[in-house]
C-alpha positions in Angstrom: -23.2 -4.0 25.3 -23.6 -1.6 22.4 -22.6 -2.7 18.9 -19.1 -1.8 18.0 -19.0 1.0 15.3 -16.2 1.3 12.9 -15.5 3.7 10.0 -12.9 2.5 7.5 -11.2 4.3 4.6 -8.6 3.5 1.9 -6.4 6.1 0.3 -8.2 7.9 -2.6 -7.1 6.7 -6.0 -6.0 9.5 -8.3 -8.4 10.1 -11.2 -5.6 10.3 -13.8 -5.1 6.7 -14.6 -6.5 3.1 -14.3 -6.4 0.8 -11.3 -3.5 -1.7 -11.5 -2.4 -4.6 -9.3 -0.2 -2.4 -7.2 -3.2 -0.3 -6.2 -5.2 -3.4 -5.4 -2.9 -4.5 -2.5 -4.4 -1.7 -0.4 -8.1 -2.1 -1.5 -8.1 -5.9 -1.2 -6.4 -5.6 2.2 -9.0 -3.1 3.4 -11.9 -5.0 2.0 -10.8 -8.2 3.7 -10.6 -6.4 7.1 -14.0 -4.7 6.6 -15.7 -8.0 5.6 -14.2 -9.6 8.7 -15.6 -6.9 10.9 -19.0 -7.3 9.4 -18.9 -11.1 9.7 -18.2 -10.6 13.4 -21.4 -8.6 13.7 -19.8 -5.2 14.0 -21.3 -2.1 12.4 -18.6 -1.3 9.9 -18.8 1.3 7.1 -16.2 1.5 4.3 -16.0 4.8 2.4 -13.7 6.0 -0.3 -13.7 8.4 -3.3 -11.7 9.4 -6.4 -9.0 12.0 -5.8 -9.8 14.4 -8.6 -7.9 17.8 -8.3 -4.5 19.0 -9.3 -2.3 20.2 -12.1 -2.0 16.7 -13.7 -5.7 16.4 -14.2 -5.9 19.9 -15.6 -3.1 19.2 -18.1 -4.4 15.9 -19.2 -7.9 17.3 -19.8 -6.3 20.1 -21.9 -4.3 17.6 -23.9 -7.4 15.5 -24.6 -9.5 18.6 -25.5 -12.2 18.2 -22.9 -13.2 19.6 -19.5 -11.8 18.2 -16.3 -15.3 17.1 -15.1 -15.8 14.9 -18.1 -12.3 13.3 -17.6 -12.8 12.6 -13.8 -16.3 11.2 -14.4 -15.0 8.7 -17.0 -12.2 7.7 -14.7 -14.5 7.2 -11.7 -16.7 4.9 -13.7 -13.7 2.8 -14.7 -12.4 2.7 -11.1 -15.7 1.6 -9.7 -16.0 -1.1 -12.3 -12.6 -2.5 -11.6 -13.1 -2.5 -7.8 -16.4 -4.3 -8.2 -14.7 -6.9 -10.4 -12.4 -7.7 -7.5 -15.3 -7.9 -5.0 -14.2 -4.7 -3.2 -17.4 -3.5 -1.6 -17.5 0.1 -0.6 -20.5 1.4 1.3 -20.0 4.7 -0.4 -17.6 5.8 -3.2 -17.6 9.5 -3.8 -15.4 12.2 -5.4 -13.3 15.0 -4.0 -14.9 17.3 -6.6 -18.3 17.3 -4.7 -20.3 19.9 -2.9 -19.9 17.9 0.4 -16.1 18.0 0.1 -16.1 21.8 -0.7 -18.2 22.4 2.4 -15.9 20.4 4.7 -12.8 22.0 3.2 -14.3 25.4 4.0 -15.1 24.3 7.6 -11.7 23.0 8.3 -10.1 26.0 6.7 -12.0 28.3 9.0 -10.8 26.3 11.9 -7.2 26.7 10.8 -7.6 30.4 10.3 -9.3 30.8 13.7 -6.4 29.0 15.3 -4.0 31.4 13.7 -2.2 28.6 11.9 -2.2 30.1 8.4 0.5 32.5 7.1 1.0 34.0 3.7 4.3 34.2 1.9 5.5 35.1 -1.6 7.1 32.2 -3.5 9.2 32.4 -6.6 8.0 29.9 -9.2 8.7 29.0 -12.8 5.8 29.8 -15.1 5.2 28.3 -18.6 4.0 31.2 -20.7 2.8 28.9 -23.5 1.0 26.4 -21.3 -0.2 29.2 -19.1 0.5 27.5 -15.8 3.0 27.5 -12.9 5.3 24.5 -13.1 5.6 21.8 -10.4 9.1 20.3 -9.9 8.3 17.3 -12.1 7.4 19.5 -15.1 10.8 21.3 -15.3 14.2 20.1 -16.6 17.4 22.0 -16.7 21.1 22.1 -15.8 22.1 21.4 -12.2 23.4 24.6 -10.5 25.8 22.5 -8.5 27.6 20.1 -10.8 26.5 21.3 -14.2 24.9 18.1 -15.2 22.2 18.7 -18.0 18.6 17.5 -18.1 18.0 17.3 -14.4 14.5 17.6 -12.7 13.4 20.6 -10.8 14.2 19.5 -7.3 17.4 17.4 -7.2 20.3 16.2 -9.3 22.0 12.8 -9.7 25.0 14.4 -8.0 23.0 14.6 -4.8 22.4 18.4 -4.9 18.9 19.6 -4.0 17.4 22.9 -5.1 14.2 24.6 -6.2 13.2 24.9 -9.9 14.1 28.5 -10.0 17.8 27.5 -9.3 18.1 25.5 -12.4 20.3 26.8 -15.2 18.5 27.0 -18.6 15.3 25.4 -17.4 12.8 24.1 -19.9 9.1 23.2 -19.4 8.3 19.6 -20.4 4.8 20.7 -21.1 5.6 22.9 -24.0 9.3 23.0 -24.4 9.2 26.8 -23.6 11.7 28.6 -21.5 9.9 29.3 -18.2 9.6 32.7 -16.6 10.2 33.4 -12.9 7.1 34.8 -11.3 6.2 35.6 -7.8 3.1 33.9 -6.5 1.3 34.2 -3.1 1.1 30.9 -1.2 -0.6 30.1 2.0 1.1 27.9 4.6 -0.1 26.0 7.6 2.3 26.4 10.6 2.5 22.8 11.6 5.1 23.5 14.2 2.4 25.1 16.4 0.9 21.6 16.6 4.2 19.9 17.4 3.3 19.1 21.1 0.0 17.5 20.1 1.5 15.6 17.2 4.3 14.3 19.3 2.0 13.1 22.0 -0.5 11.5 19.5 2.1 9.7 17.4 4.3 8.6 20.2 1.7 7.2 22.5 -1.1 4.6 22.2 -1.3 2.2 19.3 -2.5 4.5 16.6 0.6 3.6 14.5 2.8 0.6 13.8 6.0 0.7 15.9 8.2 1.2 12.9 6.1 4.2 11.9 6.4 5.7 15.4 10.1 5.4 15.3 10.3 6.8 11.7 8.3 9.9 12.7 10.4 10.5 15.8 13.7 10.1 14.0 12.9 12.0 10.8 10.5 14.8 11.7 9.6 15.2 15.4 13.1 15.6 16.6 13.2 19.1 15.1 10.8 21.9 14.3 8.1 20.9 11.8 8.1 22.8 8.5 5.3 24.9 7.3 3.0 23.1 4.9 2.4 24.9 1.6 -1.4 24.5 1.3 -2.2 26.5 -1.8 -1.6 26.8 -5.5 -2.1 29.8 -7.7 -4.4 29.8 -10.7 -4.7 28.1 -13.1 -5.4 25.0 -11.1 -8.2 22.5 -11.1 -9.6 22.4 -7.6 -11.5 24.5 -5.1 -10.8 28.2 -4.9 -10.0 29.4 -1.4 -12.9 31.6 -0.3 -10.8 34.2 1.5 -7.9 34.2 -0.9 -9.2 34.7 -4.5 -7.0 33.3 -7.2 -5.6 30.7 -4.9 -6.7 27.0 -4.7 -6.4 24.4 -2.0 -3.5 22.1 -2.9 -4.7 18.6 -3.7 -3.3 17.1 -0.5 -5.5 19.4 1.5 -8.8 18.4 0.1 -8.0 14.7 -0.7 -8.2 13.3 2.9 -11.2 15.6 3.6 -12.8 13.4 1.0 -13.1 10.7 3.7 -15.4 13.0 5.7 -17.4 14.1 2.6 -17.9 10.5 1.4 -19.2 9.6 4.9 -21.6 12.5 4.6 -23.0 11.1 1.3 -23.5 7.8 3.0 -25.2 9.4 6.0 -27.6 11.3 3.6 -28.5 8.1 1.8 -29.3 6.2 5.0 -30.6 8.9 7.4 -27.5 8.7 9.7 -26.1 11.5 11.8 -22.6 12.5 10.5 -21.5 13.6 13.9 -22.0 10.0 15.1 -19.2 8.9 12.8 -16.7 11.9 12.8 -17.3 13.6 16.1 -18.0 10.7 18.5 -15.7 8.7 20.8 -18.0 5.7 20.2 -16.7 5.3 16.6 -13.3 3.9 15.6 -11.8 5.4 12.5 -9.3 3.2 10.6 -7.3 4.4 7.7 -5.5 2.0 5.3 -2.7 3.6 3.3 0.6 2.9 1.5 3.9 3.8 3.1 4.6 6.5 0.5 1.9 8.8 2.0 2.8 8.2 5.7 3.9 11.8 6.2 0.5 13.2 5.2 -1.7 10.8 7.1 0.3 10.8 10.4 1.2 14.5 10.7 -0.9 16.9 8.5 -4.1 14.9 8.7 -4.4 14.4 12.4 -3.3 18.0 12.9 -6.2 19.2 10.7 -8.7 16.9 12.4 -7.6 18.0 15.9 -7.9 21.7 15.1 -11.3 21.3 13.5 -12.7 19.2 16.3 -13.1 15.9 14.3 -12.3 12.5 15.7 -8.8 11.3 15.3 -8.0 7.9 13.8 -8.0 4.9 16.1 -5.4 3.3 13.8 -3.5 4.1 10.6 -2.7 0.8 8.9 0.3 1.2 6.6 1.4 -1.4 4.0 4.4 -1.8 1.7 4.7 -1.7 -2.1 4.1 -4.4 -4.7 6.8 -5.9 -6.8 6.4 -8.6 -9.5 9.0 -11.3 -9.6 11.2 -9.2 -7.3 11.3 -6.2 -9.6 9.4 -3.0 -10.0 6.3 -3.4 -12.3 7.3 -3.0 -15.9 5.2 -2.2 -18.9 7.7 -3.6 -21.4 7.9 -6.9 -19.5 4.2 -7.1 -19.1 4.3 -7.0 -15.2 2.5 -3.6 -15.0 -0.9 -5.3 -15.0 -4.1 -3.3 -15.1 -7.0 -4.5 -13.1 -9.2 -4.9 -16.2 -6.5 -6.9 -18.0 -6.2 -9.3 -15.1 -10.0 -9.8 -15.0 -10.0 -10.8 -18.7 -7.8 -13.8 -17.9 -8.0 -14.8 -14.3 -10.5 -15.2 -11.4 -10.2 -12.3 -8.9 -10.4 -14.9 -6.0 -6.9 -16.0 -6.9 -5.3 -12.6 -6.3 -7.4 -11.9 -3.2 -6.1 -15.2 -1.7 -2.5 -14.7 -2.8 -2.4 -11.1 -1.4 -3.9 -12.3 1.9 -1.3 -15.1 2.1 1.4 -12.4 1.9 0.0 -9.5 3.9 1.2 -9.0 7.5 0.8 -6.2 10.0 4.1 -4.5 9.2 5.2 -2.3 6.3 7.0 -5.1 4.4 6.8 -5.0 0.6 4.8 -7.7 -1.1 6.1 -9.7 -4.1 3.9 -11.3 -6.7 5.8 -14.3 -7.8 3.8 -15.7 -10.7 5.1 -19.3 -10.4 4.3 -19.3 -6.7 0.9 -17.6 -7.4 -0.1 -20.6 -9.7 1.3 -23.2 -7.3 -0.2 -21.7 -4.1 -3.7 -21.2 -5.5 -3.8 -24.7 -7.0 -2.5 -26.4 -3.9 -4.4 -24.5 -1.3 -7.7 -23.4 -2.7 -8.3 -26.1 -5.2 -6.3 -29.0 -3.8 -7.2 -28.5 -0.1 -10.3 -26.4 0.4 -12.7 -27.0 -2.6 -11.5 -30.5 -2.8 -13.4 -31.3 0.4 -16.7 -30.3 -1.2 -16.1 -31.6 -4.7 -15.2 -35.1 -3.3 -18.3 -35.4 -1.0 -21.2 -33.2 -2.0 -22.3 -35.1 -5.1 -22.7 -38.4 -3.0 -25.3 -36.9 -0.7 -27.3 -34.8 -3.1 -30.3 -37.2 -2.6 -29.6 -37.8 1.1 -28.8 -34.4 2.6 -26.7 -34.1 5.7 -27.2 -36.5 8.6 -29.8 -35.5 11.3 -27.1 -35.7 14.0 -23.5 -34.8 13.6 -21.3 -37.9 13.5 -18.2 -38.7 15.5 -15.3 -37.1 13.5 -12.5 -37.7 16.0 -12.6 -34.1 17.2 -11.9 -32.5 13.9 -14.8 -30.0 13.9 -14.3 -29.1 17.6 -10.6 -28.5 17.1 -11.3 -26.2 14.1 -13.9 -24.3 16.1 -11.4 -23.8 18.8 -8.8 -22.4 16.4 -11.4 -19.8 15.2 -10.5 -17.3 17.9 -6.9 -17.4 16.9 -7.8 -16.9 13.2 -10.1 -14.0 14.2 -7.3 -12.4 16.2 -5.0 -12.6 13.2 -7.6 -11.0 10.9 -8.1 -8.2 13.5 -4.4 -7.4 13.6 -4.2 -7.4 9.8 -1.9 -10.5 10.0 -3.7 -12.1 7.1 -0.6 -14.3 6.3 -1.0 -16.0 9.7 -4.8 -16.3 9.3 -4.3 -18.1 5.9 -1.7 -20.5 7.4 -4.0 -21.4 10.3 -6.8 -22.1 7.8 -4.7 -24.3 5.6 -3.5 -26.2 8.6 -7.1 -27.1 9.3 -7.5 -28.1 5.7 -4.5 -30.4 6.1 -6.2 -32.1 9.0 -9.6 -32.4 7.2 -8.4 -34.0 3.9 -6.9 -37.2 5.4 -10.2 -37.9 7.0 -11.9 -38.0 3.6 -9.0 -39.9 2.0 -9.3 -42.6 4.7 -13.1 -42.8 4.6 -13.2 -43.1 0.8 -16.8 -42.0 0.2 -16.4 -42.8 -3.5 -16.1 -46.5 -2.5 -18.8 -46.3 0.2 -21.4 -45.2 -2.4 -20.9 -48.5 -4.3 -22.3 -50.5 -1.4 -26.0 -49.9 -0.7 -25.6 -51.3 2.8 -23.2 -48.5 3.7 -25.5 -45.6 2.8 -25.6 -44.4 6.5 -21.8 -44.4 6.6 -21.6 -42.6 3.4 -24.0 -39.9 4.7 -22.0 -39.5 7.9 -18.7 -39.2 6.1 -20.0 -36.6 3.7 -21.7 -34.7 6.6 -18.4 -34.4 8.3 -16.5 -33.5 5.1 -19.1 -30.8 4.2 -19.1 -29.3 7.7 -15.3 -29.1 7.7 -15.5 -27.5 4.3 -18.1 -25.0 5.5 -15.9 -24.1 8.5 -13.0 -23.3 6.1 -15.4 -21.3 3.9 -16.5 -19.2 6.9 -12.9 -18.5 8.0 -12.1 -17.6 4.3 -15.2 -15.6 3.8 -13.5 -12.2 4.2 -11.0 -13.2 1.5 -13.2 -15.3 -0.7 -16.7 -13.8 -0.5 -17.8 -15.7 -3.7 -16.8 -19.0 -2.2 -18.8 -18.2 0.9 -21.8 -17.4 -1.2 -21.4 -20.7 -3.2 -21.1 -22.6 0.0 -24.4 -21.1 1.3 -26.1 -22.1 -1.9 -24.7 -25.7 -1.8 -26.0 -26.3 1.8 -29.1 -24.0 1.6 -27.8 -22.0 4.5 -26.2 -18.6 3.8 -23.0 -17.7 5.8 -23.8 -14.6 7.8 -21.8 -14.7 11.0 -18.3 -15.8 12.1 -19.7 -17.9 15.0 -21.5 -20.2 12.6 -18.2 -21.9 12.5 -18.8 -23.2 16.0 -21.9 -25.3 15.3 -22.2 -28.0 12.6 -25.0 -28.1 10.1 -27.3 -31.2 10.3 -30.4 -32.3 8.5 -30.2 -29.9 5.6 -30.6 -30.6 1.9 -27.5 -30.6 -0.3 -27.8 -28.9 -3.7 -26.3 -30.3 -6.9 -22.6 -29.5 -6.7 -21.6 -26.6 -9.0 -18.1 -25.7 -10.1 -16.5 -23.4 -7.5 -12.8 -22.8 -8.3 -10.9 -24.3 -11.1 -7.1 -24.7 -11.3 -5.0 -21.8 -12.5 -3.5 -22.5 -15.9 0.0 -21.2 -16.6 -1.1 -20.4 -20.1 -3.7 -17.9 -18.8 -1.1 -16.2 -16.7 1.2 -16.0 -19.7 -1.6 -14.6 -21.8 -2.2 -11.9 -19.2 1.4 -10.9 -19.2 1.5 -10.8 -23.0 -1.6 -8.7 -23.0 0.0 -6.3 -20.6 3.1 -5.7 -22.6 3.6 -2.2 -24.0 6.5 -1.3 -26.2 9.0 1.2 -24.9 8.1 4.5 -26.5 11.0 6.8 -27.3 10.5 10.3 -25.9 10.4 13.2 -28.3 13.7 15.0 -28.7 12.3 18.0 -26.7 11.1 15.8 -23.9 13.3 14.9 -20.9 14.9 11.5 -20.8 14.3 11.1 -17.1 11.1 12.0 -15.1 12.1 11.0 -11.6 9.4 10.5 -9.0 9.2 13.0 -6.1 8.2 10.1 -3.7 11.6 9.6 -2.1 11.9 13.2 -1.1 8.3 13.2 0.2 9.1 10.1 2.2 12.2 11.7 3.7 12.2 15.5 3.4 15.5 17.4 3.5 17.2 17.7 6.8 17.8 21.1 8.3 20.6 23.3 6.9 24.2 22.6 8.1 27.3 24.8 7.7 30.3 23.9 5.6 32.1 23.4 9.0 29.6 20.8 10.0 30.0 19.0 6.7 33.8 19.1 7.0 33.7 17.0 10.2 32.6 14.0 8.2 35.5 12.4 6.4 34.2 10.7 3.3 36.8 8.6 1.5 37.1 6.5 -1.6 37.7 2.9 -0.6 38.2 -0.4 -2.4 36.4 -3.5 -1.2 39.2 -6.1 -0.9 37.1 -8.8 0.9 33.4 -9.4 1.5 31.8 -12.3 3.4 28.4 -13.2 4.7 27.5 -12.9 8.4 25.5 -16.1 8.9 24.0 -15.1 12.2 22.8 -11.7 10.9 19.8 -11.3 8.6 21.0 -8.1 6.9 24.7 -7.8 7.4 27.8 -8.4 5.2 31.3 -8.1 6.6 33.5 -5.9 4.3 37.2 -5.3 4.4 38.0 -2.0 2.6 41.3 -0.5 1.6 42.0 3.2 1.9 45.2 2.8 0.1 48.6 1.2 1.0 48.3 -0.8 4.2 45.4 1.1 5.6 42.3 -1.2 5.9 39.1 -1.0 7.8 36.5 -3.6 8.7 32.9 -2.5 8.2 29.5 -4.3 8.7 26.9 -3.2 6.1 23.2 -3.9 6.1 23.2 -4.8 2.3 22.9 -8.6 2.3 19.6 -8.7 0.5 20.9 -6.4 -2.3 24.4 -7.7 -2.9 26.3 -10.9 -3.1 29.7 -10.8 -1.4 31.6 -12.0 -4.5 30.1 -9.2 -6.6 31.6 -6.5 -4.3 35.2 -7.5 -4.2 37.3 -5.0 -6.2 34.6 -2.3 -6.4 35.1 1.3 -5.3 32.8 2.7 -2.7 32.4 5.8 -0.5 32.9 5.2 3.2 32.7 7.4 6.3 36.3 7.0 7.4 36.3 8.9 10.7 33.3 7.3 12.4 34.0 6.1 15.9 34.4 2.3 16.0 31.4 0.4 17.2 31.5 -2.9 19.0 29.0 -5.4 17.6 28.3 -9.0 18.5 29.9 -10.0 15.2 33.0 -7.9 15.6 34.3 -4.3 15.6 32.9 -2.0 12.8 35.4 0.7 11.9 33.3 2.9 9.7 30.3 3.0 7.5 29.7 2.4 3.8 27.3 4.9 2.2 24.2 3.9 0.3 20.7 5.0 -0.6 17.3 3.3 -0.8 14.5 2.3 1.5 16.1 -1.0 2.5 15.9 -4.8 1.8 16.7 -5.4 -1.9 16.4 -1.7 -2.7 19.8 -0.6 -1.4 22.3 1.0 -3.7 25.9 1.7 -2.8 27.4 5.1 -3.7 30.1 4.6 -6.3 32.6 6.8 -8.0 33.7 6.9 -11.6 36.8 5.0 -12.7 40.0 7.0 -12.1 39.2 7.7 -8.5 41.7 6.2 -6.1 41.3 4.7 -2.6 42.1 7.2 0.0 40.9 10.3 -1.9 38.6 12.5 0.0 35.1 13.4 -1.1 34.7 17.2 -1.2 
């Protein structure tokens, strides 16, 4: 049987800022999975690179008075240093601003051209005459053309209206404060709809994607024609100029994923490998690890590009959720926006690797870093259960070594060896949370053995030396089993265990056979307890004062991620909209639905005696008592729906991705129940 060959990538970090704990969710998750594959004896290569192109890089370099190449080189050194500090081991870490990436961009571009997928259209854009650049949506503010609200971004307003930057009234560039000009620019588009049948088949069959991603793509994109993908940007732009379209540059989202292929080429060149064996072979599995904010690009655009150019398609796209700290978005003013290098000044990286592993599952759920739980979990699990086995036994057999034959341990080692396959399956499926629970259950079985045997008392009686050696042989073997199972998460602990027992940990199956007759080195400190004062010092060190924006700068700079996650629906007519009867309603009663995880039961008044009962999936975001008396917007003419909890007679309107991030649509005071929304 040939050795399993796996190529793994993480999303490329953008070269415009430092690595922080939010980024590290993905890179730690990927590194754990890669280390597990290697520990199983599989040939697994992990490549990544810095994402270096785009307007933001160009503008920052200008502001700092240096060239883009100098800026991205400095950021790459910082990124690689931070990743190494957290034991994230890439086989190759490259840059999208490389000759290899340019070459593969050109190759894929030729394939798109030959497949007749590229069209050219003129696009009206705002241009900053002082900054000398076309303005992306986030670099423009102005008055909403729909409601007249001032200081709105270039793509959408708080009132819900969406538009293009050229539609804004009195637009202003946030780069220079200048009034932009409207200029026509030639853009190149990829006609993704021509690949609709392929993408529908690829995304909706097999196990390339998590089930919720399959449903998301079907419900949001594949049920209608796919939109053309704007793949170019006019000069000035930091990136690769398109060879057959002078003055135009490939948009950063075109060349960024191609960086996976280019980084692999660099690794192949270093080790004499054939690139085709990794990107044009059905014998290689390609696994991408990404955040849910870039699902659209990696599950539609990217497989489409690969398919057209004849490269291998991903075997799996593993998508994870976002990081919150203490249940909230990371905050610089609160000190919870923590940079990687700041963390490393105060705390051991093993703590975060283990905490993330204990939280990460195979789904897209967000991960919360609760700092009190962080301290308690690390101290209880790693120090109190795992390292405790070695620290309470190793020093007693430093002069004796392990017994020549493995003693009777009541079946502890054999049981843990049998659980190894279940732990391995959890790692394979990215269910690290389950893997950690299984390992800690083994630790909970092992520690009572040591407690009952009391090696610290056996050592006091010379006649019990053999018993002491046997007890410590069992304890250290059970510890080593745990260290093997934790090796993907805690590589430094695995290395320390190898040094302690003069036997490096190299393969997962070493967990099935106990060590006997080997010398035991002097016990060295492995992991100390987390001190709350160190966590507090890290938070304090991370705090940054809120800096007031200059008068000419916008007060809000909203992210474009929500619109990327869920692009605008197809156009509807005013007649279509008129069919939906949106009404102001007052919540007159709200109660929990105990048997439902997400639902609250609301009774709303539309005025007078007219009331409706609604079931709303907002339990994680709102307490029932906080809703009573509030005004909300409801769909009043929705056909009643029979649910197991009762009859739902409408729908309350809300925004947000779900869970705790759900926000009811409200109206200003003065609105009255029963009034229609126009």
